[in-house]
N, C-alpha and C positions, 0 to 999 in steps of 0.2 A: 535298501538301508539308507536312511537320511544322512547326509553329509554334515558333519559338525565343523564349526569354525575353530581352527586351532589358534593358539596364541602366537602371533607372529613376533619375530625378534624386536620389531619396532613398537610393540604394544606399550611398553613402559615409556618410551619416548613420547607417546601421545600425551601423557600426563606431565612429563617433565619440560618439554619444549614443543608446543603444538606447531609452531611455524616450521621448525626443522622436520617434524613428523610429516607435515604436508609436503614439503619439498621432497622428502624421501619417497613418499607414496607416489607422487607424480613421476619421479625418476624411475621407480620400479614399473609403473604403468607404461611409460615410454619404452622401456627395455623389454616389455612383455613378460616380466618376472612375476606373474600372477601368484605363484606359490609363496612368494615372500611378502605379499601384501598383508597389512593388518586389516583383514576383511571386516571384522566385527565393527571396528571403529569407522572404517571407510563407509560402510553401509549406513551407519548412524549419521555421519557427516553429510552424505548425499541426501538422505531424507531431510535433514535440517536445512539444507540449501533450498529445497523445494518449499518447505514450510516458511522459511524466511522470505522468499520471493512472494509467496501467496499473501503473507502478512503485510509486506511492503505495498503491494498493489491494493489491498483492502484499505490500508491506512491512507494512501494517497487519494483514493476515491472518496473516503470519508472527509478528508481535508478539503477537497474540491467542493463537495456538497456543502460543507460547513460555510465556506466563504461565498458560494453562490447564494445560499440562504441569506447571509448578511448583506450581500450586494442587493438582493431583491427586496428585503424587508426592512432594512435599517433606514431611518430618516436622517441619519448622520451623514455629513459630507466628508468627515474624517474619521477613520483611516481607510476610506474606500480604496485609495491607491495601493495600499499594502495588501488588501484583500485581492485586488486584481492581480498584483504581482505574484501572490501566493498561488492563485488559481493557475496562472501561466506556468510557473515553475513546476507545480505538481503535475500539470498536464504533460509538460515536456518529459518529465521523469517517468510518468505512467506510460507514455507512448513507447519509451525505450524498454520497459519491463513487461508490458502486456503480451501474452501469448494467446493462441486460440483457446486453450484449456483454462487459462486464468480468466479470460473474458467470460467464458461460460460460468465459471465460479462466481465472479463478481455480479454478473447478470442475475444469477440465481439468488444471490445474497443481497441484492441491491436494497431491498426494503429494510432489512436488518441494519445494513450499513447506514441507510438514511436515518433510521430511528436514533442511532447513536449521534450522528451529526446534528440532528434536530434538537436533541437534549442539550448539547453543547451550545448550539446557536441560540436556543431559548435563554440559557443562562447568560450568555454574552449580550444578547439584545435586550434583556431586562433593563439594563442601564439606560437604554434609549426608549424605555416605556413601551416596548413591544412585548406583548404577552404570549405565552406558550400557545394559546388557542388561536392566535393570529397566523401562526405558521401552518403550512399544509400538514394534514394528518398522514398522508402517504407521499411517497417520492414523486414530485412533479417533473423530474428530469429523466430522460432516457440515458442509457449509457453512452450512446452516440453524442448526445449534447454534452455530457460530462467530459468526454474526450475531445470534443471540437475545440481547436485552438483559438477560435475567435468568438464563439457563441457565449452570450451572457443573458440571463433573464432581465426583463425590464424591472426597474425599481417601482414598487407599488406607490411610492410617494412622489413619483415623477422626477426623481433625480437622474440627470443624464450624465453618463460617464464619458470622459474623453478617451477615445481609443488609443 
């Protein structure tokens, strides 16, 4: 017989005061009072935690690729510094969030992530007269390069960045 999830006393609190609900669920877990947990909502929230982390890692990867493309293909000398800073910050945060399973996810989805970054880069670079077809059609970067704290592609216009 399948076990059904009964409505815990704190189920209404979930809608009324989420923060207090979280504190109570954590307290119940610490005390081992599993029978008093709001399991239906707790399961939903744990699933959301995983989805949110996956989305954050995907978004950070896309932002890094976007700015690597700008650094590589833009003839502009400004705002290169802000692109470099963005790449550094996103890499730092990505390093904190990446796990082996999320690495596999991003590696498997890298081409799709690249295509979204490429569309955004093409729109942004149009101001500098860089056309969509001047950007690579497939991802030229490995995930290791994307994560590497110092690696940057060479600029196709010969612009040298100060480290």
